[in-house]
Backbone as CSV, one residue per row, in Angstrom:
resi,resn,N_x,N_y,N_z,CA_x,CA_y,CA_z,C_x,C_y,C_z
1,MET,-8.806,-26.027,-15.743,-10.046,-25.263,-15.783,-10.371,-24.664,-14.407
2,THR,-10.233,-25.455,-13.354,-10.501,-24.964,-12.004,-9.588,-23.799,-11.672
3,HIS,-8.337,-23.890,-12.094,-7.366,-22.813,-11.872,-7.830,-21.534,-12.566
4,GLN,-8.338,-21.659,-13.783,-8.813,-20.494,-14.522,-10.016,-19.839,-13.835
5,ILE,-10.900,-20.662,-13.305,-12.080,-20.136,-12.615,-11.658,-19.389,-11.354
6,ARG,-10.734,-19.994,-10.586,-10.235,-19.334,-9.373,-9.552,-18.015,-9.721
7,PHE,-8.729,-18.045,-10.764,-8.018,-16.841,-11.177,-9.006,-15.782,-11.635
8,SER,-10.031,-16.191,-12.342,-11.042,-15.255,-12.826,-11.785,-14.600,-11.652
9,LYS,-12.119,-15.383,-10.628,-12.793,-14.837,-9.458,-11.890,-13.862,-8.714
10,LEU,-10.625,-14.205,-8.594,-9.661,-13.307,-7.949,-9.530,-12.020,-8.745
11,HIS,-9.504,-12.170,-10.055,-9.428,-11.027,-10.965,-10.637,-10.112,-10.746
12,ASP,-11.819,-10.717,-10.631,-13.049,-9.952,-10.396,-13.014,-9.239,-9.044
13,ARG,-12.531,-9.944,-8.022,-12.446,-9.326,-6.692,-11.476,-8.148,-6.699
14,ARG,-10.361,-8.317,-7.389,-9.383,-7.227,-7.452,-9.988,-6.028,-8.186
15,ALA,-10.663,-6.292,-9.290,-11.303,-5.200,-10.039,-12.316,-4.480,-9.158
16,ASP,-13.089,-5.228,-8.392,-14.077,-4.631,-7.495,-13.385,-3.796,-6.409
17,ALA,-12.302,-4.318,-5.849,-11.563,-3.595,-4.803,-10.978,-2.294,-5.359
18,ILE,-10.447,-2.347,-6.561,-9.878,-1.145,-7.172,-10.974,-0.109,-7.424
19,GLU,-12.111,-0.569,-7.917,-13.234,0.345,-8.161,-13.709,0.991,-6.857
20,GLN,-13.862,0.200,-5.802,-14.297,0.734,-4.514,-13.261,1.709,-3.949
21,LEU,-11.996,1.368,-4.095,-10.937,2.250,-3.615,-11.015,3.604,-4.306
22,TYR,-11.200,3.582,-5.602,-11.294,4.835,-6.355,-12.448,5.685,-5.832
23,LYS,-13.579,5.061,-5.586,-14.742,5.780,-5.077,-14.458,6.379,-3.700
24,LYS,-13.728,5.661,-2.876,-13.399,6.156,-1.537,-12.398,7.312,-1.600
25,ILE,-11.486,7.257,-2.552,-10.544,8.362,-2.749,-11.312,9.610,-3.194
26,VAL,-12.252,9.433,-4.093,-13.078,10.557,-4.558,-13.909,11.107,-3.397
27,ALA,-14.448,10.231,-2.561,-15.227,10.686,-1.402,-14.349,11.496,-0.448
28,LEU,-13.110,11.053,-0.254,-12.189,11.796,0.598,-11.886,13.167,-0.002
29,GLU,-11.695,13.185,-1.300,-11.434,14.437,-2.020,-12.612,15.407,-1.853
30,LYS,-13.826,14.886,-1.965,-15.022,15.718,-1.820,-15.173,16.231,-0.388
31,SER,-14.892,15.377,0.578,-14.966,15.806,1.980,-13.963,16.911,2.268
32,ALA,-12.770,16.775,1.703,-11.746,17.814,1.875,-12.197,19.108,1.212
33,ALA,-12.795,19.006,0.039,-13.279,20.197,-0.664,-14.397,20.886,0.132
34,CYS,-15.282,20.108,0.733,-16.354,20.680,1.562,-15.771,21.390,2.776
35,LEU,-14.753,20.798,3.360,-14.113,21.435,4.507,-13.445,22.742,4.085
36,ILE,-12.747,22.720,2.977,-12.073,23.923,2.481,-13.096,25.016,2.169
37,ALA,-14.221,24.633,1.594,-15.283,25.610,1.312,-15.823,26.205,2.611
38,GLU,-15.862,25.400,3.638,-16.375,25.863,4.938,-15.444,26.887,5.576
39,PHE,-14.177,26.869,5.194,-13.220,27.837,5.736,-13.661,29.273,5.462
40,GLN,-14.413,29.469,4.389,-14.850,30.808,4.009,-15.991,31.316,4.892
41,MET,-16.656,30.406,5.567,-17.796,30.778,6.407,-17.297,31.117,7.818
42,ASP,-18.159,31.701,8.582,-17.784,32.051,9.947,-18.631,31.246,10.935
43,ASP,-18.709,29.941,10.692,-19.510,29.073,11.548,-18.607,27.972,12.085
44,TYR,-18.093,28.180,13.271,-17.124,27.257,13.875,-17.714,25.859,14.058
45,GLN,-18.966,25.769,14.477,-19.584,24.453,14.700,-19.746,23.689,13.385
46,GLU,-20.110,24.390,12.340,-20.240,23.741,11.033,-18.865,23.284,10.535
47,LEU,-17.851,24.077,10.782,-16.481,23.710,10.414,-16.071,22.429,11.141
48,ARG,-16.388,22.331,12.405,-16.068,21.114,13.174,-16.843,19.916,12.626
49,LYS,-18.083,20.151,12.221,-18.899,19.078,11.651,-18.286,18.556,10.348
50,LYS,-17.856,19.476,9.485,-17.222,19.083,8.220,-15.893,18.375,8.479
51,THR,-15.170,18.834,9.481,-13.906,18.192,9.842,-14.160,16.781,10.347
52,ASP,-15.185,16.620,11.174,-15.545,15.300,11.681,-15.914,14.366,10.530
53,ASN,-16.630,14.890,9.551,-16.991,14.099,8.375,-15.742,13.664,7.611
54,LEU,-14.787,14.564,7.479,-13.534,14.237,6.795,-12.769,13.149,7.561
55,ILE,-12.763,13.249,8.875,-12.094,12.226,9.696,-12.786,10.876,9.520
56,ASP,-14.114,10.855,9.507,-14.855,9.610,9.284,-14.534,9.015,7.904
57,THR,-14.468,9.879,6.908,-14.145,9.421,5.553,-12.734,8.849,5.508
58,PHE,-11.835,9.497,6.228,-10.465,8.987,6.339,-10.465,7.585,6.949
59,PHE,-11.171,7.410,8.065,-11.202,6.104,8.723,-11.786,5.036,7.806
60,ASP,-12.806,5.396,7.056,-13.414,4.453,6.112,-12.396,4.029,5.049
61,LEU,-11.691,4.989,4.493,-10.672,4.680,3.477,-9.534,3.859,4.079
62,HIS,-9.051,4.281,5.239,-7.940,3.586,5.883,-8.304,2.130,6.177
63,SER,-9.474,1.917,6.719,-9.938,0.565,7.024,-10.050,-0.276,5.753
64,PHE,-10.591,0.322,4.714,-10.730,-0.389,3.439,-9.371,-0.803,2.889
65,VAL,-8.411,0.111,2.905,-7.077,-0.194,2.375,-6.421,-1.301,3.200
66,GLU,-6.539,-1.220,4.508,-5.954,-2.257,5.372,-6.580,-3.625,5.090
67,ASN,-7.886,-3.654,4.897,-8.589,-4.921,4.674,-8.411,-5.489,3.272
68,HIS,-8.006,-4.643,2.327,-7.891,-5.089,0.940,-6.489,-4.893,0.370
69,ALA,-5.521,-4.726,1.218,-4.155,-4.411,0.780,-3.578,-5.451,-0.185
70,ILE,-4.024,-6.689,-0.079,-3.483,-7.729,-0.960,-3.827,-7.488,-2.425
71,TYR,-4.808,-6.647,-2.675,-5.211,-6.364,-4.051,-4.486,-5.172,-4.668
72,PHE,-3.733,-4.434,-3.853,-3.091,-3.209,-4.324,-1.577,-3.340,-4.270
73,SER,-0.925,-2.594,-5.149,0.537,-2.591,-5.137,1.036,-1.919,-3.863
74,GLU,2.233,-2.280,-3.475,2.832,-1.670,-2.287,2.990,-0.164,-2.486
75,ASP,3.355,0.230,-3.708,3.515,1.648,-4.020,2.211,2.402,-3.807
76,LEU,1.119,1.858,-4.293,-0.184,2.509,-4.138,-0.574,2.583,-2.662
77,THR,-0.404,1.494,-1.954,-0.741,1.477,-0.531,0.055,2.529,0.230
78,ASN,1.341,2.648,-0.075,2.180,3.646,0.601,1.750,5.070,0.267
79,LYS,1.402,5.313,-0.989,0.943,6.645,-1.391,-0.337,7.031,-0.637
80,ILE,-1.234,6.079,-0.487,-2.489,6.340,0.220,-2.209,6.631,1.693
81,LYS,-1.317,5.864,2.286,-0.980,6.096,3.691,-0.348,7.472,3.894
82,GLU,0.510,7.892,2.965,1.120,9.227,3.057,0.040,10.312,2.969
83,LEU,-0.852,10.161,2.019,-1.948,11.124,1.856,-2.807,11.159,3.114
84,ASN,-3.156,10.001,3.593,-4.014,9.926,4.765,-3.355,10.530,5.992
85,THR,-2.074,10.299,6.166,-1.385,10.852,7.326,-1.445,12.370,7.301
86,LEU,-1.148,12.957,6.156,-1.185,14.409,6.011,-2.579,14.951,6.317
87,LEU,-3.569,14.424,5.654,-4.938,14.906,5.791,-5.486,14.630,7.187
88,PHE,-5.215,13.459,7.696,-5.711,13.075,9.009,-5.142,13.987,10.095
89,ASN,-3.843,14.217,10.081,-3.223,15.058,11.104,-3.793,16.473,11.088
90,LEU,-3.966,17.037,9.908,-4.536,18.386,9.812,-5.975,18.419,10.329
91,SER,-6.732,17.396,9.992,-8.135,17.336,10.430,-8.237,17.151,11.935
92,ILE,-7.422,16.295,12.478,-7.415,16.060,13.923,-7.072,17.359,14.656
93,ASP,-6.081,18.063,14.140,-5.700,19.342,14.758,-6.867,20.320,14.776
94,ILE,-7.569,20.425,13.651,-8.706,21.348,13.589,-9.798,20.913,14.556
95,TYR,-10.103,19.636,14.561,-11.233,19.161,15.357,-10.955,19.181,16.862
96,TYR,-9.780,18.703,17.251,-9.521,18.516,18.677,-8.690,19.621,19.336
97,GLN,-7.910,20.348,18.566,-7.014,21.307,19.200,-7.377,22.767,18.944
98,SER,-8.215,23.000,17.972,-8.558,24.392,17.673,-9.651,24.888,18.605
99,LYS,-9.689,26.194,18.691,-10.761,26.889,19.398,-11.232,27.994,18.459
100,ARG,-12.374,28.508,18.759,-12.914,29.574,17.911,-11.896,30.715,17.740
101,GLU,-11.146,31.008,18.789,-10.203,32.133,18.754,-8.971,31.883,17.885
102,ASN,-8.556,30.619,17.754,-7.316,30.350,17.006,-7.537,29.503,15.754
103,ILE,-8.769,29.345,15.345,-9.066,28.491,14.194,-8.342,28.942,12.932
104,ASN,-8.115,30.230,12.780,-7.445,30.716,11.571,-6.031,30.172,11.427
105,ASP,-5.352,29.914,12.538,-4.018,29.299,12.473,-4.099,27.896,11.876
106,PHE,-5.123,27.160,12.261,-5.294,25.802,11.762,-5.725,25.800,10.295
107,ILE,-6.566,26.741,9.947,-6.995,26.871,8.551,-5.792,27.212,7.676
108,LYS,-4.960,28.101,8.148,-3.749,28.466,7.410,-2.874,27.241,7.180
109,ALA,-2.689,26.424,8.210,-1.875,25.209,8.083,-2.484,24.257,7.052
110,PHE,-3.809,24.161,7.059,-4.496,23.300,6.095,-4.261,23.809,4.678
111,TYR,-4.414,25.119,4.490,-4.180,25.722,3.173,-2.746,25.504,2.696
112,GLU,-1.791,25.595,3.612,-0.386,25.425,3.243,-0.107,24.023,2.712
113,GLU,-0.879,23.045,3.156,-0.695,21.661,2.712,-1.649,21.268,1.581
114,ARG,-2.510,22.182,1.204,-3.535,21.889,0.193,-2.935,21.409,-1.128
115,ASP,-1.911,22.084,-1.617,-1.288,21.683,-2.881,-0.666,20.295,-2.783
116,THR,-0.055,20.012,-1.633,0.540,18.690,-1.426,-0.544,17.629,-1.460
117,PHE,-1.646,17.886,-0.763,-2.766,16.943,-0.753,-3.300,16.715,-2.166
118,GLU,-3.544,17.796,-2.885,-4.100,17.666,-4.230,-3.146,16.940,-5.167
119,SER,-1.857,17.209,-5.041,-0.848,16.542,-5.862,-0.785,15.051,-5.541
120,GLN,-0.761,14.725,-4.258,-0.721,13.316,-3.853,-1.991,12.596,-4.290
121,ASN,-3.113,13.239,-4.129,-4.385,12.640,-4.506,-4.430,12.364,-6.015
122,LYS,-3.925,13.302,-6.791,-3.896,13.131,-8.243,-3.029,11.926,-8.626
123,LYS,-1.863,11.794,-7.983,-0.974,10.654,-8.257,-1.647,9.333,-7.894
124,ILE,-2.323,9.312,-6.764,-3.013,8.097,-6.328,-4.075,7.701,-7.345
125,LYS,-4.862,8.665,-7.774,-5.902,8.364,-8.758,-5.304,7.872,-10.071
126,GLN,-4.177,8.435,-10.474,-3.522,7.983,-11.696,-3.041,6.532,-11.570
127,VAL,-2.487,6.179,-10.419,-2.030,4.809,-10.199,-3.220,3.853,-10.217
128,ILE,-4.295,4.234,-9.551,-5.495,3.384,-9.533,-6.041,3.217,-10.946
129,GLU,-6.135,4.306,-11.686,-6.629,4.241,-13.061,-5.749,3.354,-13.921
130,SER,-4.459,3.496,-13.770,-3.506,2.686,-14.538,-3.633,1.206,-14.169
131,ASP,-3.710,0.914,-12.872,-3.861,-0.474,-12.423,-5.152,-1.082,-12.961
132,PHE,-6.214,-0.311,-12.961,-7.500,-0.814,-13.428,-7.461,-1.078,-14.933
133,ARG,-6.872,-0.143,-15.673,-6.767,-0.339,-17.123,-5.918,-1.571,-17.446
134,GLU,-4.840,-1.743,-16.687,-3.964,-2.900,-16.891,-4.742,-4.186,-16.600
135,LEU,-5.535,-4.174,-15.559,-6.348,-5.327,-15.198,-7.334,-5.669,-16.308
136,LEU,-7.869,-4.635,-16.939,-8.830,-4.833,-18.029,-8.156,-5.181,-19.355
137,GLY,-6.836,-4.989,-19.401,-6.115,-5.258,-20.633,-6.132,-4.079,-21.581
138,VAL,-6.492,-2.921,-21.067,-6.534,-1.703,-21.877,-5.308,-0.870,-21.521
139,THR,-4.489,-0.566,-22.509,-3.303,0.246,-22.238,-3.271,1.428,-23.202
140,GLY,-2.475,2.431,-22.804,-2.261,3.568,-23.690,-3.136,4.722,-23.460
């Protein structure tokens, strides 16, 4: 009985971690979308602000994954790290290396990786959804 209670609590913690992870992935997706929308504007300071927000969201997700990695499959953890590396590097470049005069080069680079980001993000969400359904005992 004690074993079942411990297992049940672990099961609950894993379900909670998966749910929180999904929310953080969605938050990262939204931050990226806000940054992409800002590309259409001609406000360099606002663009830097949105980029900074995306970097903060990245750090929040990265920290969460590192602290809760025992609850996620190695495949999922690796997919998240790949996504984060891509998005983080592009954001860092925009925030720290761009200037008002050359920002379009950085925006172009971001756009060129946009499909990769969206594809990776979609795969990550599918893995999380599948893991959560499996945890709940719901398949198909």
